[in-house]
N, C-alpha and C positions, 0 to 999 in steps of 0.2 A: 378494673371501675373508675372511671375519668369522674372529680369532685364534680360535684354537681351547677358549682357557678359557671365552672368553666366548660361546661357541655355547653352550658345555657347559651355563654358568649355566643361560642362554635354555631350554636343551630340560628340566635337571632343573627349570625353574620353570614347566613345561609345564599349560596347563589344560585346550586347546581340546576337548577330549574332558569336560570334565565332566560337563554337565548328562545325558550315556550313560552313565556307567559307575557302576556296581553300590559304586563306595566312592569316597574321596577320589582323585587322581591320585596318583600316584607312581610314577615312570619310573625304570625300574630298565637300567639297560647299567653297561658297562664299557666305559673308552677309553680310548690313548694312543699320539699318532702313532708310537711306535717299534714299537708292537705287528707283529707277523707274521704271525701265526695271528687269521683273524675267523671267530668263527662265529654265522652269520646265525641265528635263529630265529626263533620263531613271538608267544608274549608269555606275561609271567612270568602262573604260576598261583597260587591262592591265598595258599599258605606263601610263594612267595617275595614276593610285595607285602608280606607282612608282617614280610618279614625285610628285605626292601630289597637281599640278594642272589641276582643272576642263575645259578637253578639250582642253588638251593641244595635241592634235593629229590631224589624218588628216580630224576628223569627226569638232575639232574647228572649219581649216582651213574655210572649207565649211562654217561652221554658220556664222565663221566672211564676211565673203563674201557676205554670203545671207542677211545679216544685214545693211553693208557698214560699216562697221568702223572698226577700227585697234585694236591690242592688249594690248595697254595701255587705249583704253578706254574698252574696253570688259572687262579688268581683273579691273577697278576703280569698287570696291567693292560701291562707297556711288552711284555709277548709274546703276550697273549691278548685280543683285543678280543671283546666282545661285544656284539653289534647285532639284538633282534628286529626285527619287525617293525614290531609295539606296545609300547609301553613301558610301559603300565599296564594289570592284569586287568584283560580284558574282559569277565566273569559270566562265570556255566556254564549250560548248556544241556541238553538231556538225554542227550545221548551225551556229556556233557566239556566243556571251554570253551568260551564263544563263540570264533568269529575274532577275529586282531586287528583293530584299530581301524585303517576306512586313512587316518586324516588321518596316522597319523604317518610312514606313511612317503613320502606327499604331500607333508609338509611341511618335515623333515627330513631325508633320509636321505641322499640326495644329498649336502647340505652336511655330513654326519658323514664321509661313504666317504670325503670327497676331503681329508679330514685323515689318511688314513688311506695314506700312499703306498710302506707298506714291507711292506704285505700278499704273502705267496706261496702263500699256501693261506686258502680259502674252505671252510664248513661249512658245507653247506646245507640246514639241516634244515627235512622237513614242506613240504604242498605251497604254502602261501604265499611261504614262501622261494621255493621254488621255479621259482614263478610270476614273482618277480621278477628274480635271479640267475640265471636257467636261460632268458628269452627267445628264445637265438637255437639252442632244442632243440624237436623236436615230442615231448615225452614228454606224453604226457594222462593219466600218475597218477605216486605218487611212486615204483610199484615199477618201472616202467615207467624213471624217467630214475636208479633205484639201480643199474638190471641196467645199462643205459648209461650207468657208473659211468666207464667208460676211456676216455669218446669229450671227458669233461672236462678230465681227469688230466693233470697234478696240481694246475692252478691252484685247482680247484674239485674238491667232489666232494660230489654231492646224497646225501644219509642219509635215513631215514627219523626219526620223532620217537621217540627215549631212552624212549617214558614206557611204565610197565607196560602201558599199555592196547596195545603191540603189543608182546606176548610171543607170541602167534599166531602173529603175520607172521613174529617170527623163526625159530621153528618149519619155518613151513612154507616158509624159506628161508633154508636152513641153509649156504649159500655165502658170504652177507652173514658168517657169523663167522667163516667155514674159508679166504675166498678174499682177503676186503677187506679186515678189519681187520687182520691184520698187516702187510700192504700201509701204511696207512693209519698203523701206530703209528711204525713203520720212518722213514716220510718225516717226520710230525709230529719227529723226533730230528731227524732232517739240520736242519730248518727250524729249528728250539730252538737250536742249537750254532751256526748261523750266524750267529740274532741276537745270542746272546752275543759269540761272536768280533765282533761290528760291534760290539757295545758298548765290551767292550773296549780295542776297537784306540779308539775315539770318546773316553775316557776317560784313554786314553795319549796321545795329539796331544792334548788339553787341558792 
């Protein structure tokens, strides 16, 4: 297995989709082998492409609210890994951004996931991430998968995309906010506390 630092350099220099991307390749991800929570998203939007910071937009604000954590915790790579299905902005279509480029997952995903041995919870966001991380399920839609969340809990949690475009979905499914999110927030705090305890133990023994 290639050393993590070298693999990450290769990913950050990746240009295999350059010919079909609307902008220059700019892979956006956040990884560290110590992370205990993995956010498996879709692909960066234009704003995230410009900043180079994952979920640096309204979707990120809502996702952090769902998780019950602040920006400092969210952007601590030793706690939270962020690995979208596509690393670069794929362009925009008639009803939003285009799907993630499939080359990313095929080329890099398995290699990168192999360097995340401490993941206790995967937040699986949107249809394309569901298709990859919930292959053992028979769910035919995002809504069906999210409603069946207890089937995957506590190792994985299917989520809708936190985009403002999903405001109507959230209004139609109030159980998501009242029933699911409190459980998610409590579990995230538990996982992060365990992560901190492990880190302190490692420092003390070192």
